[in-house]
Steps between C-alpha positions, in 0.01 A plus 500: 500500500360441846295816556153615394421869455141598587365830373207633703364802317240655730268798513728731694845344457704247304699233681756243400564205730771240448434145623759225535465132406319435831244776435652722767525875449858607432451869425231750408470849359200731479423835340184709521369699204255792466122460492302731273143611575380711204137507621275371779514119504767493225836331567790478253863391481766596250581163334864606471511535881383141531769386259788707642431398861481131401823513302675698774396276789595186305852631442523616862393166650751303291774738613392482866506120492854503367417272208512541123207481255638160392409370847129577438325199349168673428274797565147483638268800468200596710319825445217733590209368296251676268726807461495583130785605273487580126819566307640550152612167356790659308639744755385353831368842605177493707221704343337575837578457867420156639146501640519330840267227626362740764389749234124561474477728196297252294226459764237677287580286197477184712165610636371562145619151399320346796184696421522374141502142628858406406629402846350148491690416179825639633469319836414170331817515289750670730374430855524875565250778561452806280720730705770763426743293710586282202726575203263495204314825563828673588636385163186622327540839670856534365393402148206742515683802644856495362495660156543246223545209741217281373608537137860420592388197702297370207808535277697284747723783621404486869527230765300452819616329814460473872818583694653154458466526120652849496798389709566184297480698176758745634724232652507295179562804280157472340546134406213370717142632527361251753307462823382213715149372568477660847557846357296443183198398704500842675464704182128427452589393145595136568262206487606294803305195380651488150843628606506761221434867434129562443423639155147572624615733777770660284233581239267633771770739625647570155847373595725371215611148591840549335595713803467208742795291621542125469375317811730241663499274806614654828823299473619526140772636273433874485825581321847617605610841622713710266867416546584865572234538773691314772813400310377149429164373367269348764190293414161615629323181607220600736224762496191549718289795606579605854203339674536173317873505571420541869257206479783292353751634755262399779491148346120516467499219245226302671133544418339711772821670616469872566744792520472875544770748405524844662686735272366825356167318480383171649432196286362168622518196272332163556631210292202325334703248300441417134141628500419872482237596760251768401438742786153610607654757734691720256836330548726438202578169331864503399794283396715423805784356287546297184743214440530287185205677339265411788363781718420476870225742599425716803232719649643844574388788713672833432528792744652812349635659820687304769863604556420820312289612796821505708667705226206741533565532872862582415469718189147636526436557868871501593431342839780245457845520340540127427254216450639307796375774735137405429480197730641660819278802434190280454578318825459829692155576353210564738310166516173684568508683168349321199663685212436323168684576175371400156810543278311527170747754363469358148163329537406171661610163362352159585234418586348846436666624179396861543734715293336827612526435874759704691654474845327584827571511873233436762483534876729799546494679836691796643743247644573322173862537401788333317478179707133449416566571132785246501285232662211567261736476203631158605153375591362607163713233333357233730143609438552496123665158510205359691269629225703302246514177697128507576434535127739214423333279758164563336639411154712202599323201650797265550531389863780669687594742221678805631513378862851647523609828339865529393611864499790693352596848385627799694207540738513132601810592706271677747411257779225737614334518157525124443359420844208735436451327164498155662259618769250653259516202262472246779764298319873429525729739311836348406805713420789317327867531578555656157252785461648606164264247346432697183867506404542142624219385273663663198839356596356150542334512157832589334708267717264208446511558124881518520496170693672657801196498730267209586158437345179632658472214748860539612462876525184467713693285749749784549232747620569593864276672754647797687196587715132409526 
């Protein structure tokens, strides 16, 4: 039992990565799944697609590594956050597609709540803003629009969960309805100061509290997988939302340490220690991780579109066939053209929080072509990151906080994009040897709980720089 299986359930694909006793990657498997866009600004997943791709990639990675399920000591899960699933407690059948974190369908309701003066109460309890990004209004939409859903929920027939909860429920055969503090704090239903679901907010949104999962530490006993799933039961010992898992994987355990992950979106987290910092610049106060019942907090800036802008170049404009073509294309762009792209395809996140905003391109000339679009796409991520870090600097007064930015995620592999980011920030950008930090964070949580991996201090010493 010398291996740890990390499940990384993302917005566009599910991955399973197997780590050995030295936290090295042994094998990986990945499978994409369909995205559904039923209306402008609406994004959905079929929850059964999430489940089937997770189960399939887990089996595939064990087979690729040439080991048996008995060799896997524990499972760690990291997941796309805020995405909302509601299912039948008896049958396990979802009553609606999962509503994805990017989805903006509840923007009007959120605006009405702000106009009614409710945002201050919600922010004080949850650290979040009244925005459709978070789970609670998505859950309310499902209860309000699916026939009979609210009545069934009140009778205790329906369960709610973020993706981690849905996967654990399926993996344990319905034995465990649980989440961890990092996912709970993104629902806009969780009081981050009391460490409990808020009855005040649930009453405000008319959400039955019997739907909500039990909240655990990030490293805890989340149950065992069904024996028939992999051929042998495996304990689930670590869970964290993807951005918190990346913070852990980057070993940002020290107060003032800062990381930014470039996946579908971009998310920067600044560790603020045991004290939650209230933002005056529309950043979020969130739980970075929780051990032994004690949370460590962070300031977070969320950008909805980062790597997804490269997907748009590929799938929307069709000017590239693969993401890796973007950098060499950008390098050939005309330096005299100042093409600027605002990738607000599903609204703007921090520090603007404008759900109605949509994308725009400025500075086009007759000579603007694929190269200029590619450069503008990569630069847009740097510009947005600078917005976040300037807001963090204004909120966080500690000397030297955020002097170095640790980066990870798919786009961090681009030397061109990371150099532009460093230039525009006027700060060092550090890329680690292991850029699969989200999966690594989940693996470390499970491996540490299983007593295979070192504690936080020992883990931090193992962090290695690949390039500054």
